[in-house]
C-alpha positions in Angstrom: -11.6 9.4 14.2 -11.0 10.0 18.0 -7.0 10.6 19.2 -8.4 7.1 21.5 -9.4 5.6 17.6 -5.7 5.9 16.6 -4.2 3.5 18.8 -7.3 0.8 18.8 -7.8 0.5 14.4 -8.0 -2.1 12.8 -8.0 -4.3 15.7 -10.5 -6.0 17.5 -10.9 -6.9 22.0 -10.1 -10.2 23.4 -12.5 -9.5 26.5 -10.4 -13.2 28.0 -7.4 -10.6 27.7 -9.7 -7.2 29.2 -10.0 -9.7 33.1 -6.5 -10.4 32.9 -5.6 -7.2 32.5 -7.8 -5.7 35.1 -10.3 -4.7 33.6 -13.7 -5.3 35.6 -17.3 -5.8 32.7 -20.0 -4.6 34.5 -23.9 -4.6 31.8 -21.2 -5.3 29.1 -18.8 -2.8 29.5 -15.6 -3.1 31.3 -13.8 -0.5 33.2 -10.4 0.2 34.1 -9.0 2.4 36.7 -5.6 3.9 36.7 -3.1 6.6 38.4 -0.9 8.1 36.4 1.5 11.6 36.8 2.4 10.5 40.6 -1.2 10.0 41.5 -2.5 13.5 40.5 -4.4 12.5 38.0 -7.1 9.0 37.9 -7.5 7.5 33.9 -10.9 5.5 33.2 -10.7 3.4 30.4 -14.6 1.6 29.6 -14.4 -0.5 26.6 -17.7 -1.9 25.3 -17.9 -5.3 23.9 -17.5 -4.4 20.2 -14.1 -2.6 20.7 -15.3 1.0 21.5 -12.8 2.8 23.9 -13.8 6.1 25.9 -11.7 7.5 27.9 -11.9 10.1 31.4 -8.7 12.0 32.7 -9.8 13.1 36.5 -7.5 16.1 37.9 -7.9 14.2 41.6 -6.9 17.6 43.0 -9.7 20.0 41.4 -12.0 16.7 40.5 -12.4 18.2 37.3 -12.1 16.7 34.1 -8.6 17.3 32.1 -9.1 17.7 28.5 -5.5 19.3 27.4 -3.8 16.0 26.9 -6.5 15.9 24.2 -5.9 19.3 22.7 -2.8 20.9 20.6 -1.8 22.6 23.7 1.9 22.6 24.8 4.5 22.6 27.7 6.2 20.6 29.6 3.6 19.6 32.3 0.9 18.5 29.2 3.6 16.6 27.3 4.0 14.6 30.4 0.7 13.9 30.8 -0.3 13.5 27.2 2.9 10.5 27.0 1.9 8.9 30.2 -2.2 8.6 28.9 -0.9 7.5 25.5 1.7 5.1 26.9 -0.9 3.6 28.5 -3.8 3.5 26.0 -1.0 1.4 23.5 -0.3 -1.0 26.6 -4.4 -1.8 26.6 -4.0 -1.9 22.5 -0.9 -4.1 22.5 -2.0 -6.7 26.1 -6.0 -6.7 25.1 -6.4 -6.5 20.9 -5.2 -8.4 18.9 -5.3 -7.7 15.0 -8.3 -8.3 12.7 -6.4 -9.0 9.7 -8.3 -13.5 9.3 -11.4 -12.6 8.1 -11.9 -16.0 6.3 -14.5 -18.7 8.1 -11.5 -21.2 8.1 -9.0 -19.0 9.4 -11.0 -17.9 12.9 -12.1 -21.3 13.1 -8.1 -22.2 13.4 -7.7 -19.3 15.4 -10.5 -20.1 17.9 -9.7 -23.9 18.0 -6.2 -22.8 18.9 -7.6 -20.6 21.7 -9.8 -23.3 23.2 -7.7 -26.0 22.7 -4.4 -25.1 23.9 -5.1 -21.5 25.3 -2.5 -20.3 23.2 -3.3 -16.4 21.2 -1.6 -15.6 17.8 1.4 -13.2 18.1 2.0 -10.6 14.8 6.1 -10.2 14.8 5.8 -8.5 11.8 4.4 -5.5 11.9 4.6 -3.9 8.3 3.1 -7.2 7.6 -0.2 -7.4 10.2 -1.5 -10.3 7.8 0.9 -12.5 9.0 1.1 -14.1 12.5 2.1 -17.8 14.3 1.6 -19.9 17.1 4.2 -21.1 19.4 4.5 -23.0 22.5 4.9 -21.6 25.7 7.4 -23.7 27.2 9.7 -24.3 24.0 8.9 -21.1 22.3 8.9 -23.0 18.4 6.2 -22.5 16.5 3.6 -24.8 15.7 1.7 -23.2 12.8 1.6 -19.8 10.4 -1.3 -17.8 9.2 -0.3 -15.8 6.5 -1.9 -13.9 3.4 -0.7 -14.4 0.3 -1.5 -14.3 -3.3 -2.0 -17.7 -5.0 -0.3 -17.5 -7.4 2.8 -17.7 -4.6 1.6 -21.2 -4.3 1.8 -22.0 -7.9 -2.3 -21.6 -8.4 -3.5 -19.6 -11.5 -4.4 -16.3 -9.5 -2.8 -13.4 -7.9 -6.4 -13.6 -5.3 -5.4 -12.8 -1.7 -6.0 -15.7 0.3 -5.2 -16.7 3.6 -3.1 -19.6 4.1 -1.6 -21.8 7.1 1.6 -23.3 7.9 1.9 -26.5 9.9 4.9 -28.9 10.9 4.9 -32.3 11.0 7.3 -35.3 9.7 9.4 -35.2 6.6 7.4 -38.2 5.7 3.9 -37.6 5.7 4.8 -33.8 4.2 5.9 -35.7 1.1 2.9 -37.8 1.3 0.3 -35.1 2.1 1.8 -32.7 -0.5 1.0 -35.6 -3.3 -2.6 -34.9 -2.9 -4.4 -32.4 -4.1 -4.9 -29.3 -1.7 -1.6 -29.4 0.1 1.4 -27.3 -0.8 5.0 -27.3 0.3 5.3 -25.1 3.7 5.5 -21.7 2.1 8.4 -19.2 3.7 9.2 -22.4 5.5 11.9 -25.5 5.5 9.9 -27.4 3.4 11.2 -30.9 4.8 9.5 -30.2 7.5 6.3 -27.9 6.7 3.2 -27.9 4.7 1.1 -25.2 4.0 -2.6 -25.4 3.2 -5.2 -23.1 2.0 -7.9 -22.0 3.8 -10.3 -21.9 1.3 -12.5 -24.8 2.4 -10.6 -27.6 0.4 -9.6 -28.8 3.1 -12.0 -29.9 5.4 -11.8 -28.3 9.1 -11.2 -32.0 10.8 -8.1 -32.2 8.9 -6.9 -29.2 9.3 -7.3 -30.0 13.4 -5.7 -33.2 13.5 -2.6 -31.8 12.1 -2.5 -28.8 14.2 -2.6 -31.3 17.1 0.9 -33.1 15.2 2.5 -29.7 14.7 1.6 -29.1 18.6 3.4 -32.0 19.7 6.4 -31.5 17.3 6.8 -28.5 19.1 7.3 -30.0 21.7 10.8 -31.4 20.8 
């Protein structure tokens, strides 16, 4: 694994975020240029559609590629170059990539539906638990959907298999009515009066899930 790979390991690229960040697309490859070290170096970052990252650091005075920042070379100047270089890669990883934690097709459908309908992106608030993330409204900052990875037995089901679940808010009366039905559960790690949990394993039709997402989104406006 290269030094660059370490910043992007376990993440997938979001091309829309790349363009918002300032990357330019050409034949399926995105490139970004910036100056570092008070303009003495030009850093070019290129990213393929599959998320493969390559970099080139050019020392402008000599017009030669600078590679010491990738080695074990020591010294205050090399350290400063390396620090600025790594800071930019970390910023790109944070702002243009997202966790690839959710593999389940139903979870991906939820993520894509919310992205397309409300233009919201997952927020990973807990670095130690990358399988947990939230969606929140821009106006109120209130959460309206939570994606979690838990063991089935945490929901009272007879298995310790890992499963991806979705927490949504709703009116207390509707929450109470739904959890009386099969395949709906009290909100996991949430206020059980106003939140419910759905297993993203196909047991609840996605048409129903979309309606509940919409209702949760509206309730998060208040």
